[in-house]
VEXKOL-173499 format. One record per residue (C-alpha): x, y, z negated; residue in three letters. Coordinates in pm, whole numbers, plus 50000, padded with zeros to 5 digits. Each point is the difference from the previous one (the first is absolute). Layout:
N
XYZALA;...
% end
This chain:
637
616576963181004MET;501454988249667ASN;497864985949719LEU;500025031949789GLU;498995021650296ALA;497174975750073LEU;498805002549640ARG;499995038050020ILE;498084998650328ARG;497394976849849VAL;499625021949689ARG;499565030650221THR;497324983250209LEU;498164988649685LEU;500175035049858ALA;498705015250321THR;497104975550007ALA;499205008049638SER;499975037450074LEU;497654994750293MET;497694979349780LEU;499955026549728VAL;499365028050249ALA;497064980850140ALA;498414992349664THR;500585031849795CYS;497505028550030PRO;501375034050102VAL;499075028749769MET;499295035750106ALA;503635010049950ASN;501214971850223GLY;501444979549712GLN;499104963149988THR;498774985049676TYR;500064962149981PRO;496924979649923ASP;500844967550177SER;500844968049808PRO;503625003150113TRP;500275035849875ALA;498244991449674ASP;502594972849953GLY;502755025550052SER;498515021949728THR;499774969849769ALA;503704993150054VAL;500845036249923ALA;497925000449683ARG;501604967949878ALA;503485013850072ARG;499385031549798VAL;498664979649706ALA;502814974250019ALA;502645027349992ASP;498395014949689VAL;500054965949832LEU;503644993550083MET;500995033749853ALA;499354983349661SER;502274970250070TYR;503044999249769ASP;502974987950208PRO;502174994149695ASN;497674976649814LYS;498534989850335ALA;496385002149889TRP;497195024449930PHE;500325014949651PRO;498864979949700SER;497924973050162SER;501314965850100TRP;497074981950162TRP;498635033050133ASN;503335005450175SER;499664966550174ALA;496555009550125VAL;501185034550113ALA;502944985250190LEU;497744974650167GLN;497735028750098THR;502965017250163ILE;500704967150174GLY;496394999450121ASP;500465035550128TYR;503154991450192MET;498484968650147GLN;496835018050108ARG;501565031350148THR;503394988250125GLY;501765025749779ASP;503124983449861ARG;501525028549795ARG;499544983049663TYR;501544966150062LEU;503125011049813ALA;497985007549687GLN;498454965250007LEU;503454984450022ASP;501345023549734ASN;497374986949759THR;500674964050098PHE;503745002549939GLU;499965021849687LYS;497084984949812ASP;500314962550060LYS;502184995149694GLY;499334994849629VAL;498935030849800PHE;499135004449633PRO;496555012249905GLY;499455037250043GLY;502325005150297VAL;497664992150289LEU;497184982549819SER;498764998649645GLY;500824963050020ASP;503494986150053PRO;500544991450366LEU;501294964850049LEU;501585005250341GLY;498564996050349ASN;497165024149909PHE;498484976049746THR;498885006249644SER;497584986849739ARG;497265018950190ALA;499164974550266ILE;497835023750203ASP;502825025850008ASP;502264973450148SER;497424991850267GLU;499675036550107TRP;503715000150073TRP;499674967450190GLY;497455015950232LEU;502185030950041ALA;502914978950122TRP;497844980650244VAL;499035033950142GLN;503685009750025ALA;500684967350184TYR;497185007250245ASP;501575033950074LEU;503604989150036THR;500044962150051ARG;502884999549753ASN;499774965849830PRO;501315013049668LYS;496635016149934TYR;498034968650075LEU;502444979649790ASP;499365023649707MET;496244996050043ALA;500444962249987VAL;502145003049686THR;497315020949832ILE;497254976150109ALA;501904970349860ASN;500255018449669TYR;496265007250000VAL;499174963950087ASP;501384990449662GLY;496995017449846TYR;497364981050197TRP;498344978649732ASP;497224974550045THR;499794992449628SER;497965031549934THR;496895008450207CYS;501004973450253GLY;502625021650170GLY;501025035550066GLY;503145020649938VAL;500485015549658TRP;500125037949984TRP;503035000349768ASN;502814978249881ALA;498244995749664GLU;497164982650189ARG;497225019649832THR;497725009750292TYR;498934988150344LYS;498705028350209ASN;499025011050347ALA;502995021650091VAL;502614973449932THR;498164973350194ASN;498955022450289GLY;503655009650036LEU;501054963549983TRP;497714989450284ILE;501085028850220ARG;503704994349929LEU;499954962550061THR;497975003650318ALA;502345027350127GLU;503004977449939LEU;498374971750189HIS;499225022650295ASN;503655010550024ARG;501874967649927ILE;499954976250299PRO;498864964949915GLY;498945008549645ASP;497524978049823THR;500835006949634VAL;498895036349987TRP;496894992950202LEU;499024972449761SER;500455023249704ARG;497995027550170ALA;497124976350079ARG;499964986549646THR;500085034749848ALA;497205012850227TRP;497754970649913ALA;500695005149630TRP;499395037550020PHE;496704995450184GLN;498794976249732GLY;501545017349701SER;496965021149915GLY;501865033250039MET;497805008550300ILE;496675009749850ASN;496484995050134ALA;500195033150189ASN;503124989350187GLY;502225023549799LEU;503244989549831VAL;500185005749627ASN;503375004049831ASP;500574964649874GLY;499014970349788LEU;499254995749632THR;501834974749783ASP;497034977450074ALA;500735003250374CYS;496905020350085THR;499665033950169ASN;500905026149740ASN;497685026150161SER;502735026249979GLN;500155028350250ASN;499874994650375VAL;503165018050111TRP;500345007750369SER;503434983750027TYR;498684966449880ASN;497305001050267GLN;502525010650260GLY;502494973049908LEU;497314973350026ALA;499215012850350ILE;503675001450095GLY;500744965549858ALA;497224984350201GLY;501025017550320LEU;503604988049984GLU;498874964649923LEU;497505001450286TRP;502865009450235ARG;501834969149878ALA;497074976250032THR;497375015850231LYS;497464985649757ASP;496795019050078SER;498634994349650SER;502895020449856ILE;499265029250230LEU;496324998149907ALA;500935002149632SER;502205030250072VAL;497155017850174GLN;497684993349708ARG;502565015849768LEU;500315029850233ALA;496255005050034ASP;499634998049623ALA;502695026749952ALA;498165026150208ILE;496524988949900GLY;497635015949748PRO;501295005349645ASN;503504989350098ALA;503175019850072LEU;498675028750209VAL;498485033649904THR;498535021250280ASN;501994980250253GLY;503355004349821VAL;501944972349826LEU;499835008249630THR;501644984149696GLU;498004999549678THR;502565023749845CYS;499585024650288ASP;497025016749834VAL;500725035649890THR;499614990749634THR;502994976450016GLN;503574998650124THR;501454969050167CYS;503194987049842ASP;503194995850199ASP;499044964750102ASN;496495007650119ALA;501245029550207LYS;501284974950257GLN;497174974950004PHE;497995014950287LYS;503045000850226GLY;500514962649951ILE;496364994750093PHE;500485020650318MET;503144980850099ARG;497994968150021TYR;496915017550134TRP;502205011150290THR;500914963550052ASP;496284992250002LEU;499365026550266VAL;502904987750214ASP;498814964149970THR;496245003450049THR;499585033450183HIS;496625001949828ASP;498625035550067PRO;498735002849640ARG;503464993549861TYR;501605023350255VAL;497615028049908ALA;500624995549628PHE;503775002150048LEU;499695031350212ALA;497725016149743GLN;502574995049725GLN;502775015350209ALA;497885030150094GLU;498835006149643SER;503574998649872ILE;501335023950264TRP;497125024749977ASN;499164998949629ASN;502894985049804ASP;503075017650140ARG;501755031849894ASP;502005023650221ALA;503234981649913ALA;498604967850150GLY;499574983549662ARG;497114975449967LEU;498014995849680GLY;498514971549804THR;496345008550075ARG;499484996050372TRP;496825020649982SER;502055029049863GLY;497885002249685ALA;501605017449705THR;499255014749657SER;501825022049751ASN;500494972549742ASP;500704972550252HIS;501435016350312PRO;500674981450321ASN;503574987249960VAL;502705002750268PHE;503204979849959ASP;502044974450189TRP;497724971549892ARG;496885017250132THR;501995009250313GLN;500914963850070ALA;496424988949939SER;498335025050232ALA;502724995450262LEU;498804964250051SER;496675012850131ALA;501755024150238LEU;502224971850126ILE;496984978050062GLY;498495026950220ASN;502984998450237VAL;499224978250305PRO;501724966350024ILE;501525010550332VAL;502155029749903THR;499055031650192PRO;502525012650255GLN;500475033249821ALA;499165018849683SER;500385035449867LEU;499965010649633ALA;500685032849824ALA;500785011749647THR;500745032449819MET;502675004849735SER;499485011949738PRO;496444987750033ALA;498835014649668GLN;501915032549948PRO;499185025549730VAL;499985037550046ILE;499775024449709MET;499385033750173PRO;501505032049867ALA;497775029849928ALA;500945015350334SER;501614988550319GLY;499824965850161SER;501534967049898THR;501574977450260THR;500414962649991ILE;501894978450248ALA;498264968250116ILE;501534974150234ASP;497624984950253LEU;501194965450095GLY;498804976650273ALA;500864963450056SER;499254978150300ALA;500324965450141THR;499734988950361GLY;501994996050318PHE;499825034450160PHE;500735036149904PRO;497365019749811LEU;499415037450015GLN;497945006249688ALA;498265033649965LEU;499425011549641ALA;497535027749924SER;499875013149643ILE;497055015749822ASP;500265019749675ALA;497385016449775PRO;498625034150092VAL;502415027449900GLY;503004976850000TRP;502574998550276SER;502024970950129VAL;502885000250244SER;500084984550249PRO;496264994550057ARG;500774974650273ALA;503094980150081THR;501124971150216MET;501674969149856LEU;501904977650240ARG;500324963449908LEU;501864972550183GLN;498904966449852PRO;501624967350099HIS;497394974649900GLY;498264992549670ASN;502814986449786ALA;501485033949911LEU;497605029650009PRO;501685032550105VAL;499315033449837SER;500345037250052ALA;499565029349764THR;499215036750046THR;500005026649724PRO;496935020949922LEU;499875031649792ASN;496755006549819VAL;499395034649855SER;497445003449721VAL;498595034349908PRO;499945011849638SER;496215000650024SER;499804962050049ALA;497564984449756THR;500944972449760ASP;499274965050121GLY;500894975950279HIS;500405012950355HIS;500674978450305MET;502545006150273VAL;499114976050281THR;502074987650294ALA;498324982550292ASN;502584980950201VAL;499114986550342THR;501644981850285ALA;498524982050297THR;497404976649854GLY;501255004949645LEU;498795022649721TYR;500865004149632PHE;499145025649733THR;502065007849692THR;499615026049727GLN;501885018149728ALA;497885006049691ASP;501305033449871VAL;499155007349638LEU;499755037149920VAL;500315004749623ALA;500515029249767HIS;500334977749693THR;501684967449902ILE;497794977049794ASN;499644962850076PHE;499834965349849ASP;502534974850128THR;498754968950174GLY;497355019650192THR;499585014350348VAL;500535034349843ASP;503574989949917GLU;500934988550351ASN;500715033650168PRO;502405010149722TRP;501854966550005LEU;502945008650222PHE;501904967249949ASP;498304971049819PRO;503134978150045ASP;499354967149818GLY;497605014449744SER;496634984349931GLN;496565009849882SER;497594976849821ASN;497035023450002GLY;498985034849892VAL;502545018049780GLN;502714974650064ASN;503095004350215ARG;503254984649887PHE;503514993250126ALA;501934970149865ASP;503604990150050GLY;501685019550277ASN;496715013050140ALA;498825035849969HIS;497295023450127PHE;500365036150107THR;497415027750019TYR;500435030550223ARG;498355032049882PHE;500115027050274PRO;499485029349763LEU;498795032650159PRO;502685023250139ALA;499165026849744ASP;500294976949696THR;501955016949719SER;499784972149740SER;498494965349966ALA;499644973049737GLN;499084963850073LEU;498404977149741THR;500264962350030LEU;498054975749787THR;502634973049982ILE;501224970549795ASP;502334969649999ALA;503675002250098GLU;500055030550224PHE;502565022050166VAL;498675031950162VAL;502155020150238GLN;499355032350193VAL;501465013450324SER;499255027650249ASN;501564981650295ASP;499304962849932ASN;503774994749990ALA;501485015749687HIS;498234989249681TRP;499885012549642THR;498734977549720THR;497385018749798VAL;498374971749798LEU;501334966349886GLN;498804973849754GLU;503024987349806THR;498154972049821ARG;498774967150140ARG;496215005149995ILE;497884971950143THR;496635006149835ASP;499025034950112GLY;500425013649648SER;501885030650130ASN;497195011450229LYS;499835038149991ALA;499575031550208ASP;503475012950084ARG;500505033850166THR;502855008250237ILE;501015035450093ASP;500365000550378LEU;500975036850015THR;503794993650013PRO;499424977950306PHE;498095025450209LEU;502145006150304GLY;499655023750292THR;496654998250176ALA;500084981350330VAL;496985000050234ASN;497875015449728GLY;500814975049722ALA;502464993549719LYS;500054961849983PRO;500964982349677VAL;500544962349977TYR;499364980049682VAL;501314964149978LYS;498994974049739VAL;502104968649949SER;500994973949740ASP;502305008349706ALA;500734963249939PHE;499884982250338PRO;500774966249848ASP;496754994349808ASP;497185009950236GLY;498285028049806TRP;500705030750209GLY;498335033949976GLY;496214999650028ARG;498115031950089VAL;496295004349930TYR;499225035950094HIS;501735029850158VAL;499085036749965THR;501785033250042ALA;499855036549903ASN;501135022850284ILE;500575037449973VAL;500175020350323GLU;
% end
């Protein structure tokens, strides 16, 4: 028997043993289907959830600029999160994107291209903490690939940062910026973690360990850790605690820094300090509300800025390290609670994860869903995946996940939805999908079999089957769920399409009400309610599935800046209907502008006459593309 045949035989035996274990531990329901509740099966579900969320995050990755739009340090954190995901699950599909960023973005760039600051090369800039985030990202890439170029880059970055360690002010610490104006928790927590990680990966090192020890001792005595064991933001000019906000990422970095240094030294006093920081974080009047990790800006009377959107995910990255290191049941339970709250309360049908893990929202300050919040919440889902990767996993999605139907006065309207399944493992899966629709609706097929042939964990395999959903003209306005339950031996996953039935078009941008109409967000961004914009070569496209009996329609956009608006009835051939010919960068041209959609009404298909409206940038070179505040329409049937 040759070596490859032996490997296949071993994989088959392992798979058979896993199936026998699942069959023995999963309860059998009345219909004969097994539903997993064992730790192994729960781990499989955790892998599947993380995969769905990771794929949503990577849909926002820009392969040309090799980053996530308009955020430099946030991109480093998001890429490290994807590295965490790959390391935890065995999925290796996104290694190319990590290397793409490394090769394309390691050079020198003027301010405004990738960062507001000029980039000095090798991922360094005047923002010392930004540089450190990239250092940690490349250590993660080294751990995944063992390619020394990544570790070499991390060393280069660390050497740059070491130039900002200064004992002449406050007795030590790394400056936050090149102007040397502030010593704070994030920069020094990052420094300890980075130096300790380098030591733990460079054989025979003493230099980085010495720096990590020195920095930890300084940080512990700096005064930034207050009497309650919580980490305030930084130091005053007089080198005392400035009593500024306790952000979750500062607490998490302190925990993570200590853990990596403990691995280097096995000094029990360091681990004890870490556990005090952890206990303080989840203690009374700290970072938790009703069991859920909560930033101060997560209250429904505020909106977290683009930086704070990612803070909780950084905390969870290092909390996962704490769980893996200590196995303390309290820490394990807290991690699991975050993952469950996110999945059950803070997720939409498209698999997008929001900034408030409790799911809380308000009209003036809605729960925000973007790639930053996705990366943050993904860290909690990753942490819930067992250290030993489960033998198999099964996930499912629907596309489109948030379709809109505008029923005609009579007859039914049909929408096509693709049900997709993905799997990992070492043996074939026969996945049965059963689909439920609201009363009075019909869906075909109601049940279907998806066959999947995975070959390990590194490259999940997928299969897709089309569904046709028919909606009666009597359907009421609002959100209606089409649900698919997908099962295989020992594996179970549920996915939904959130179908919006609407007879009118009237929404603010930057809200959950906008999402179903947003056919293609491309590289556009939203910075809150009544704010969606597309700069440079980015655009965003709305799809309006006007009723089949529509005779005329007018769309009104509240819009400003340097816009181009185009209309199409096939999303392929476009007509420009509005264009700003002046360079406007102050919003002074904000106005309601009405477009006649009647000439673009085509032949009804499946009960709808879809019209596409695209907004882009009239002057791509200056970064002030079209910004839309509100969208409404007048439809005559």
